[in-house]
Biopython code that builds the backbone (N, CA, C, O; Angstrom):
import numpy as np
from Bio.PDB.StructureBuilder import StructureBuilder

atoms = [
    (1, "MET", "N", (0.480, -1.404, 0.023)),
    (1, "MET", "CA", (0.075, -0.057, 0.211)),
    (1, "MET", "C", (0.771, 1.139, -0.036)),
    (1, "MET", "O", (1.768, 1.164, 0.685)),
    (2, "THR", "N", (0.681, 2.147, -0.744)),
    (2, "THR", "CA", (1.478, 3.433, -0.775)),
    (2, "THR", "C", (0.452, 5.168, -0.607)),
    (2, "THR", "O", (-0.619, 5.491, -1.122)),
    (3, "ASP", "N", (1.321, 5.883, 0.264)),
    (3, "ASP", "CA", (1.181, 6.949, 0.421)),
    (3, "ASP", "C", (1.376, 8.254, -0.644)),
    (3, "ASP", "O", (2.046, 9.193, -0.214)),
    (4, "HIS", "N", (0.929, 8.335, -1.744)),
    (4, "HIS", "CA", (1.750, 9.013, -2.489)),
    (4, "HIS", "C", (2.334, 8.713, -3.034)),
    (4, "HIS", "O", (3.362, 9.368, -3.206)),
    (5, "GLY", "N", (2.143, 7.580, -3.675)),
    (5, "GLY", "CA", (3.116, 6.714, -4.135)),
    (5, "GLY", "C", (4.838, 6.249, -2.872)),
    (5, "GLY", "O", (5.837, 5.587, -3.151)),
    (6, "LYS", "N", (4.592, 6.706, -2.041)),
    (6, "LYS", "CA", (5.579, 5.986, -0.929)),
    (6, "LYS", "C", (4.934, 4.818, -0.146)),
    (6, "LYS", "O", (3.787, 4.713, 0.290)),
    (7, "ALA", "N", (6.121, 3.857, -0.078)),
    (7, "ALA", "CA", (5.239, 2.544, 0.838)),
    (7, "ALA", "C", (4.706, 2.791, 2.182)),
    (7, "ALA", "O", (5.709, 3.204, 2.765)),
    (8, "VAL", "N", (4.045, 2.793, 2.772)),
    (8, "VAL", "CA", (3.930, 2.705, 3.773)),
    (8, "VAL", "C", (2.904, 1.174, 4.404)),
    (8, "VAL", "O", (2.908, 1.013, 5.625)),
    (9, "ALA", "N", (2.482, 0.642, 3.950)),
    (9, "ALA", "CA", (2.302, -0.787, 4.575)),
    (9, "ALA", "C", (2.483, -2.022, 3.707)),
    (9, "ALA", "O", (2.880, -1.923, 2.546)),
    (10, "ARG", "N", (2.193, -3.176, 4.272)),
    (10, "ARG", "CA", (2.960, -4.277, 3.189)),
    (10, "ARG", "C", (1.436, -5.137, 3.635)),
    (10, "ARG", "O", (0.712, -4.894, 4.601)),
    (11, "LEU", "N", (1.243, -6.314, 2.459)),
    (11, "LEU", "CA", (-0.746, -6.775, 2.904)),
    (11, "LEU", "C", (0.407, -8.204, 2.916)),
    (11, "LEU", "O", (1.214, -8.194, 1.987)),
    (12, "THR", "N", (0.492, -9.281, 3.818)),
    (12, "THR", "CA", (0.970, -9.941, 3.952)),
    (12, "THR", "C", (-0.310, -11.429, 4.051)),
    (12, "THR", "O", (-1.464, -11.320, 4.466)),
    (13, "ALA", "N", (0.378, -12.770, 3.517)),
    (13, "ALA", "CA", (-0.456, -13.629, 4.425)),
    (13, "ALA", "C", (-0.641, -13.619, 5.913)),
    (13, "ALA", "O", (0.282, -13.199, 6.611)),
    (14, "LEU", "N", (-1.780, -14.056, 6.471)),
    (14, "LEU", "CA", (-1.856, -14.188, 7.957)),
    (14, "LEU", "C", (-1.509, -15.555, 8.490)),
    (14, "LEU", "O", (-1.241, -15.769, 9.672)),
    (15, "HIS", "N", (-1.533, -16.589, 7.409)),
    (15, "HIS", "CA", (-1.013, -17.606, 8.312)),
    (15, "HIS", "C", (0.150, -18.702, 7.818)),
    (15, "HIS", "O", (0.473, -19.875, 8.006)),
    (16, "GLU", "N", (0.576, -17.471, 7.027)),
    (16, "GLU", "CA", (2.283, -18.208, 6.195)),
    (16, "GLU", "C", (3.237, -17.683, 7.015)),
    (16, "GLU", "O", (3.083, -16.642, 7.653)),
    (17, "PRO", "N", (4.443, -18.517, 7.027)),
    (17, "PRO", "CA", (5.531, -18.267, 7.484)),
    (17, "PRO", "C", (6.295, -17.057, 7.058)),
    (17, "PRO", "O", (6.720, -17.275, 5.923)),
    (18, "ARG", "N", (6.620, -15.980, 7.444)),
    (18, "ARG", "CA", (7.388, -14.983, 6.696)),
    (18, "ARG", "C", (8.737, -15.224, 6.471)),
    (18, "ARG", "O", (9.632, -15.810, 7.079)),
    (19, "THR", "N", (8.612, -14.457, 5.170)),
    (19, "THR", "CA", (10.326, -14.813, 4.260)),
    (19, "THR", "C", (11.363, -15.075, 5.280)),
    (19, "THR", "O", (11.761, -16.240, 5.289)),
    (20, "MET", "N", (11.971, -14.161, 6.263)),
    (20, "MET", "CA", (13.170, -14.702, 6.107)),
    (20, "MET", "C", (12.764, -15.992, 7.606)),
    (20, "MET", "O", (13.759, -16.572, 8.041)),
    (21, "GLY", "N", (11.886, -16.219, 8.036)),
    (21, "GLY", "CA", (12.083, -17.516, 8.616)),
    (21, "GLY", "C", (11.688, -18.932, 7.690)),
    (21, "GLY", "O", (11.837, -20.096, 8.062)),
    (22, "ARG", "N", (11.178, -18.486, 6.466)),
    (22, "ARG", "CA", (10.504, -19.592, 5.494)),
    (22, "ARG", "C", (12.256, -19.537, 4.550)),
    (22, "ARG", "O", (12.502, -20.398, 3.705)),
    (23, "LEU", "N", (13.128, -18.589, 4.835)),
    (23, "LEU", "CA", (14.261, -18.873, 3.940)),
    (23, "LEU", "C", (15.547, -19.605, 4.760)),
    (23, "LEU", "O", (16.454, -20.307, 4.312)),
    (24, "ILE", "N", (15.258, -19.156, 6.150)),
    (24, "ILE", "CA", (16.221, -19.372, 7.436)),
    (24, "ILE", "C", (15.702, -21.138, 7.224)),
    (24, "ILE", "O", (16.629, -21.775, 6.724)),
    (25, "ASP", "N", (14.347, -22.079, 7.520)),
    (25, "ASP", "CA", (14.420, -23.083, 7.360)),
    (25, "ASP", "C", (14.583, -24.061, 6.123)),
    (25, "ASP", "O", (14.687, -25.287, 6.114)),
    (26, "ASP", "N", (14.574, -23.267, 5.219)),
    (26, "ASP", "CA", (14.974, -23.884, 3.684)),
    (26, "ASP", "C", (16.251, -23.900, 3.763)),
    (26, "ASP", "O", (16.843, -24.093, 2.702)),
    (27, "GLY", "N", (17.148, -23.688, 5.130)),
    (27, "GLY", "CA", (18.771, -23.312, 4.746)),
    (27, "GLY", "C", (19.253, -22.539, 3.660)),
    (27, "GLY", "O", (20.406, -22.901, 3.426)),
    (28, "GLN", "N", (18.910, -21.688, 2.936)),
    (28, "GLN", "CA", (19.360, -20.797, 2.274)),
    (28, "GLN", "C", (19.736, -19.414, 2.573)),
    (28, "GLN", "O", (20.085, -18.568, 1.750)),
    (29, "VAL", "N", (19.627, -19.278, 3.836)),
    (29, "VAL", "CA", (19.813, -18.643, 4.381)),
    (29, "VAL", "C", (19.987, -19.090, 6.242)),
    (29, "VAL", "O", (19.403, -19.898, 6.964)),
    (30, "VAL", "N", (21.541, -17.681, 6.555)),
    (30, "VAL", "CA", (21.891, -18.537, 7.859)),
    (30, "VAL", "C", (21.663, -17.205, 8.837)),
    (30, "VAL", "O", (21.986, -16.097, 8.407)),
    (31, "PRO", "N", (21.136, -17.346, 10.071)),
    (31, "PRO", "CA", (20.656, -16.172, 11.050)),
    (31, "PRO", "C", (22.485, -15.831, 11.442)),
    (31, "PRO", "O", (23.498, -16.528, 11.413)),
    (32, "ALA", "N", (22.180, -14.327, 11.808)),
    (32, "ALA", "CA", (23.767, -14.184, 12.093)),
    (32, "ALA", "C", (23.990, -14.602, 13.749)),
    (32, "ALA", "O", (23.230, -14.461, 14.707)),
    (33, "SER", "N", (25.572, -15.262, 13.636)),
    (33, "SER", "CA", (25.466, -15.821, 15.452)),
    (33, "SER", "C", (25.895, -14.650, 16.127)),
    (33, "SER", "O", (26.466, -14.966, 17.171)),
    (34, "THR", "N", (25.841, -13.225, 15.919)),
    (34, "THR", "CA", (25.840, -12.344, 16.931)),
    (34, "THR", "C", (25.207, -11.168, 16.844)),
    (34, "THR", "O", (25.540, -10.557, 15.829)),
    (35, "ALA", "N", (24.364, -10.570, 17.563)),
    (35, "ALA", "CA", (23.751, -9.204, 17.319)),
    (35, "ALA", "C", (24.623, -8.514, 17.180)),
    (35, "ALA", "O", (25.730, -8.565, 17.715)),
    (36, "LYS", "N", (24.036, -7.467, 16.112)),
    (36, "LYS", "CA", (24.336, -6.128, 15.751)),
    (36, "LYS", "C", (25.053, -5.387, 16.421)),
    (36, "LYS", "O", (24.542, -4.806, 17.378)),
    (37, "THR", "N", (26.436, -5.195, 16.113)),
    (37, "THR", "CA", (27.136, -4.045, 17.130)),
    (37, "THR", "C", (26.922, -2.738, 16.670)),
    (37, "THR", "O", (26.121, -2.829, 15.739)),
    (38, "ARG", "N", (27.379, -1.033, 16.938)),
    (38, "ARG", "CA", (27.090, -0.246, 16.991)),
    (38, "ARG", "C", (28.412, 0.233, 17.289)),
    (38, "ARG", "O", (29.027, 0.147, 18.352)),
    (39, "LEU", "N", (28.865, 0.907, 15.872)),
    (39, "LEU", "CA", (30.738, 0.969, 15.538)),
    (39, "LEU", "C", (30.948, 2.552, 16.462)),
    (39, "LEU", "O", (30.222, 3.326, 15.837)),
    (40, "GLY", "N", (31.609, 3.363, 17.656)),
    (40, "GLY", "CA", (31.788, 4.034, 18.104)),
    (40, "GLY", "C", (32.325, 5.279, 16.842)),
    (40, "GLY", "O", (33.310, 5.108, 16.123)),
    (41, "ARG", "N", (31.692, 6.143, 16.813)),
    (41, "ARG", "CA", (32.245, 7.298, 15.781)),
    (41, "ARG", "C", (33.050, 8.106, 16.866)),
    (41, "ARG", "O", (32.635, 8.452, 17.972)),
    (42, "SER", "N", (34.697, 8.406, 16.135)),
    (42, "SER", "CA", (35.621, 9.635, 16.518)),
    (42, "SER", "C", (35.215, 10.427, 16.124)),
    (42, "SER", "O", (34.404, 10.093, 15.259)),
    (43, "LYS", "N", (35.331, 12.039, 16.312)),
    (43, "LYS", "CA", (35.414, 13.217, 15.910)),
    (43, "LYS", "C", (37.021, 13.457, 14.868)),
    (43, "LYS", "O", (38.117, 12.974, 15.155)),
    (44, "VAL", "N", (36.799, 14.062, 14.026)),
    (44, "VAL", "CA", (37.555, 14.334, 13.361)),
    (44, "VAL", "C", (37.880, 16.008, 13.493)),
    (44, "VAL", "O", (37.026, 16.890, 13.582)),
    (45, "LYS", "N", (39.465, 16.202, 13.480)),
    (45, "LYS", "CA", (39.354, 17.657, 14.070)),
    (45, "LYS", "C", (40.123, 18.054, 12.582)),
    (45, "LYS", "O", (41.017, 17.429, 12.011)),
    (46, "SER", "N", (39.495, 19.224, 12.203)),
    (46, "SER", "CA", (39.690, 20.339, 10.876)),
    (46, "SER", "C", (40.108, 21.436, 11.460)),
    (46, "SER", "O", (39.879, 21.906, 12.574)),
    (47, "LYS", "N", (41.108, 21.987, 10.081)),
    (47, "LYS", "CA", (41.029, 23.501, 10.107)),
    (47, "LYS", "C", (40.811, 23.919, 9.136)),
    (47, "LYS", "O", (41.404, 23.809, 8.063)),
    (48, "GLY", "N", (39.371, 24.779, 9.595)),
    (48, "GLY", "CA", (38.339, 25.618, 8.750)),
    (48, "GLY", "C", (37.160, 24.735, 8.455)),
    (48, "GLY", "O", (37.171, 23.516, 8.629)),
    (49, "THR", "N", (36.292, 25.326, 8.066)),
    (49, "THR", "CA", (34.559, 25.086, 8.265)),
    (49, "THR", "C", (34.593, 23.668, 7.370)),
    (49, "THR", "O", (35.653, 23.114, 7.076)),
    (50, "VAL", "N", (33.202, 23.140, 6.961)),
    (50, "VAL", "CA", (33.036, 22.203, 6.114)),
    (50, "VAL", "C", (32.925, 22.492, 4.713)),
    (50, "VAL", "O", (33.137, 21.722, 3.776)),
    (51, "SER", "N", (32.545, 23.769, 4.681)),
    (51, "SER", "CA", (32.689, 24.853, 3.272)),
    (51, "SER", "C", (33.841, 25.098, 2.897)),
    (51, "SER", "O", (34.151, 24.868, 1.728)),
    (52, "ASP", "N", (34.674, 25.577, 3.723)),
    (52, "ASP", "CA", (36.111, 25.877, 3.090)),
    (52, "ASP", "C", (36.857, 24.144, 2.844)),
    (52, "ASP", "O", (37.805, 23.872, 2.107)),
    (53, "LEU", "N", (36.486, 23.699, 3.254)),
    (53, "LEU", "CA", (37.362, 22.309, 2.916)),
    (53, "LEU", "C", (36.561, 21.284, 1.649)),
    (53, "LEU", "O", (37.085, 20.269, 1.190)),
    (54, "VAL", "N", (35.434, 21.725, 1.305)),
    (54, "VAL", "CA", (34.467, 21.252, -0.046)),
    (54, "VAL", "C", (35.857, 22.358, -0.929)),
    (54, "VAL", "O", (36.949, 22.019, -1.384)),
    (55, "ALA", "N", (35.183, 23.711, -0.872)),
    (55, "ALA", "CA", (35.894, 24.331, -1.442)),
    (55, "ALA", "C", (37.916, 23.867, -2.170)),
    (55, "ALA", "O", (38.563, 23.895, -3.217)),
    (56, "GLU", "N", (38.014, 23.635, -1.239)),
    (56, "GLU", "CA", (39.403, 23.144, -2.008)),
    (56, "GLU", "C", (39.350, 21.982, -2.292)),
    (56, "GLU", "O", (40.404, 21.435, -2.616)),
    (57, "GLN", "N", (38.708, 21.583, -2.279)),
    (57, "GLN", "CA", (39.062, 19.952, -2.733)),
    (57, "GLN", "C", (38.230, 20.031, -4.341)),
    (57, "GLN", "O", (38.278, 19.012, -5.030)),
    (58, "ARG", "N", (37.511, 21.225, -4.863)),
    (58, "ARG", "CA", (37.183, 21.389, -5.776)),
    (58, "ARG", "C", (38.304, 21.913, -7.271)),
    (58, "ARG", "O", (37.806, 22.097, -8.381)),
]
sb = StructureBuilder()
sb.init_structure("model")
sb.init_model(0)
sb.init_chain("A")
sb.init_seg("    ")
for serial, (resi, resn, name, xyz) in enumerate(atoms, 1):
    if name == "N":
        sb.init_residue(resn, " ", resi, " ")
    sb.init_atom(name, np.array(xyz, "f"), 0.0, 1.0, " ", f" {name:<3s}", serial, name[0])
structure = sb.get_structure()
């Protein structure tokens, strides 16, 4: 289902297994062995503003 061309909902069968579950059951997909972790972000020190750095690269 869409709202002005943007997908907002999906209609699926009520009693059918979900696609990912079916693929795992069929052996076509292997679930991740560990949970997804977030990488820390390190700050980058720069001289000047972003606009100045972009202008230098052009």
